[in-house]
C-alpha positions, 0 to 999 in steps of 0.5 A: 630758028630753033623750035624752043625760040619759035615756040616762045615767039608764037607764045608772045604773039598769042598773048598780044592777040589776047590782049588786043580786045581788052585794050580796044574795049578799055574805058575811061570814066569821067566824074561829073558834078552838078549842083542841081538834083536829077529830075529837072529839064536841064539835068535830065537833058544832060543825062539822057541827051548828052551823056548817053550820046558821049557813050554811044559816039565813043563806042563805050570808051567814055563813061560818065559817073554823074553826081547830082544835087551838090554831092561833090560840089556846090554851084559856087564851088564848081569852077574851082573843083573842075579846075583842080580835076581831083574831085571831078573831071567835069562840072556845071558852072554858072558864071553868075556864081563865079563873078570874080573869076569870070567877070566877062561872062557877067555881060550875058545877063546885062540885056533885058531882051534876047533870043530864046530856044535855038536862037539863044543857043546860037547866040552863045556859040557865036559869041564864043566863036567870034570873041576869044576872050570868053573861052580864054577866061575859062582856060585861065581857070584850067577848064574848057567848055564842052556844052552850052546849057541855057535857061528859061526866060524871065517872068514877073510873079506879082501878088497884085494885079499886073496889067502892064509892067508899069504896074511894078512901080513903087512895089517891092520886088525880089531878084538875085541878079545885080543887073536886074536890081538896077533894071527894077530900080530904073523902072520905078520898083524897089529891088529887094535882096533875099536868099532863095528858098521857101522864105520867098513864098512866105514873104509874098504871102505875108505881103512884105514882098510884092513880086518876084522877078526870076526865070519862070521855072524857078518861080514855079518850082518854089510855088510863087504862082500860088501866092503871086498868081499874076504873071507876065512872061515872054520867051523874049524876056532875056535871063542870060542864065548860062550853064557851062558844062566844062571839063578839066583842061588837063583831062581834056588834053589827055583824051585821044583825038577820037574821044574828043571828036566823040564829045564834039559829035555828042554835043552837036547831037544834043544841040539838035533837040535842045531848042525844041525841048526848051520851047516845049517845056516853056509852053507846058509850064505856062499851060500848067499854070493857066490850068491851075487858075494862075493869071498868066499873060504873054507880053506883046512886042511893044510891051517888051520894047517899053520894058527895054527902054524903062530898064536903061540897060545901056546906062547900067552897062556903062556904069558897070564897065567903068567899075570893072575897069577900075579894078584892072580888067582890060578891054571890057568896054570893047568886049561888051560892045562886040557882044552887043553887036551880036545880040543886036543881030538876034533881036532885030 
């Protein structure tokens, strides 16, 4: 080989060697949107436990650019934004906020009693593993789920003395869920629709509203306990408020296998502590309310069974199935039955 050609070949090899470290260290930034501000238990957990694990498990190949507080999308718009994939690659999707697009996911809130902590997470993962219709519903919106996030249990905040849940009869109670409105009605209360915000605490103070049925942390955050200081709660009072951390399917499909594996590992690492974080946060919140003079009582198992019976939830479910089937949604009855079978395994 002529010296000139040899020198050219060596130069090309040298350039390739110089470029190798750059390629190895190349990073991909994934943009994430969340409708809630950074600071609550859920948002901090996602940032500190999940996102940090993604970056570590991918050896820095994946970086998360997180946007909080609805900066890129509201909670009601998150599914569309994630499905399009232009404004954000990932988003938190609350199925209740996308009831028309995710009708099957509404089933989760139709139970009055359910598991908590690790068991709650186990329930959702089992449903997704055994009932293909749920991941398929997300796939139809061009997203895939990469992490399940769960919510706190239901609490009853009352302005009146609340010895048992039977004391809600004849009084006005605000709840957002259409399922819970039917539960309240069947239990003898008067369900009230009202936008979420400071006006709820004002209505409780003015006695135009007697109580609030909501996840315990949300009630606490708006100060409901300051004016409705009689609280009944239990970790088994099921809310079914699922948070799906989804990724645009096109973005997911284009990831290298090693990066998909890194995300799966990061999720498993996060799951190892999520149940304990939820339980500890619940206990801390209850203790804080008691310390501030709130009359908080944990419901006994027999009381939970009485509430379950009072809600007539199975009748409510049957009515909902008939209504949804009339809109053309197929197999919703058998799917609900399959979810119910799994739920029964967790509340025996």
